[in-house]
C-alpha positions, 0 to 999 in steps of 0.5 A: 499500499503506498503512503506518503513518504515521511520526513525521516526517509526524505532526509536520509534520501536527500543525504545519500542522493548528496553523497553520490552526487559529491562523489561523482563531482569529486570524479569529474574535478579530478578527471579535469585537474588531471587533464588541464591541470590544477590552474584551469580545475580552480577556474572551472572547478564551479561550473563541473560541479554543476554538470555533474549534478545535471548529469545525475539528475538527467540520468536518474529523474529525467530519464524517470528513473528513481534516484540511487536515494530514492532506491535506497528509501524506496520512495518514488516521486508523484504529481500534486494529484498523488495518483502518477508520476511527474511530467516530463516538463515538471521533472525538468523544470525541477532540475533547473530549479535545484542546480542551473538557477541557483548556480545563475543567481550565485554568479549574478550576485558575484559579478553585480556586487564586483562590477558595482564595488569597481565602479565605485573605485574607478570613481575614486581612482580613474586607473583600476586595472581588473581584480584578478580571477574575474575574467570577462568571459561570461556573457552574464558579466558583459551584460551586467556590466553594461547594465551597471554602466548605465545606472546613475550613482544612487542607482548604484547605491540602491543596487548594492543594498539589494545585492547585500539584502538578497545575499543575506535573504538566500540562506534564511529562506533556505532555513525557513523552508526547512523548518516548514519541512520539519513542521509538515514532512512534506518537502525537502527541497525547495524547488520540489516545493514550488514545482509540487513533486512529493513522495509516496512509499511503498511497503514497509509499516506506516506507523514507521515515519509517524512515531517519530514526526513529533520529533521533527515537528519540536526540531522545525518548531526550534528551527524556526525560533533560531531562526527568528533569533538570528533575523533579530540579531542580524537586524539589530547589527545592522542598526548598530552598524548604521548609527555607527556609520552616522555617529563617524560621519557627525562626528567628522564633520564636527571636528572638520569644522571645529578645525576649520573655525579654529584656523580661521579665528586663529587667523583672525587674531594672529593679524595686525589691525593696521598692516592687515598682515600676520602679526610680527613681534607682537606689540600691546597697547594699554587698551588691549589691543594687539599690533605689529611693533614697527607698524604702532611705533610708526603709527604712534610717530605720525601724530595721527588725529583722533579720526584714526581711531576707526581704524581697526581698533586702533588707539586714538593719541593726542598730542604730547601723549606718552604711549606704553606699549609692551613687548614680550621680547624686550628685555624690560616689561614696557616701551614708551614712545612719546608723541611730540 
């Protein structure tokens, strides 16, 4: 009698398939490294793994056979009606979502992030050679470079934020799907949930998986709480980083403003109001104003009338007056200039 396959069988099936796929990827990688060398193997390693996975599912699922993991636990694939095996198009869609789409998404995000960083560096330093390890051999890379070149600065910032959110969200989505699987016990892979491919088990006792289903549900609840805690920690960390960045910008702006104001104030305070240049041999008058020694003595000797007091704080002197000038570099505490 056919019954719905429980979560324990689906987990064992997935682990067994992953074991055989890993062995196929390892063998293909070893063959490529022996034929083309380690450098070509490192350059094409991800593509070799993709071809190995595609070959595994094409020879099993797409051809209408059970995978080695499905045969190990004695389960078969069925469509949403639970009455017949999935159609050829449904199986092909599953293989594409399970192997090709993750590869393309990973490469697209990687190239997009690199191009955005490269555009930012080129805006700072016009002559910037391309980073090693990123060649323009793929059509995806060329298309992304063309699209990024047409974006404005604001759009590039938005794209960088979107790329960051996607890179953080994809692992969280897989964890959410896994927690839901532990609770419901139906779809172990996200691609099978999208295509609606489930499993039936033939033979054996029905209560075999029912006895441990509650344990998987408990594990799913714990996984959901852990996922929510992880999201909360990441959101808090992101807010802390944003706050620290804003505080740093504010501190930098305040420091720049203070240094600028100090320089301007120091520049104004160190100028002589008579010659409007930097004071040389600063000399103080009884009223507290500071002038150059040469400027104030020359001014006093010219017998300027009282109207000259309008000259930027210059002292008003009457005839036959004595002015006491304080010069810090003189041996005596003051010098006296007499006006006839």
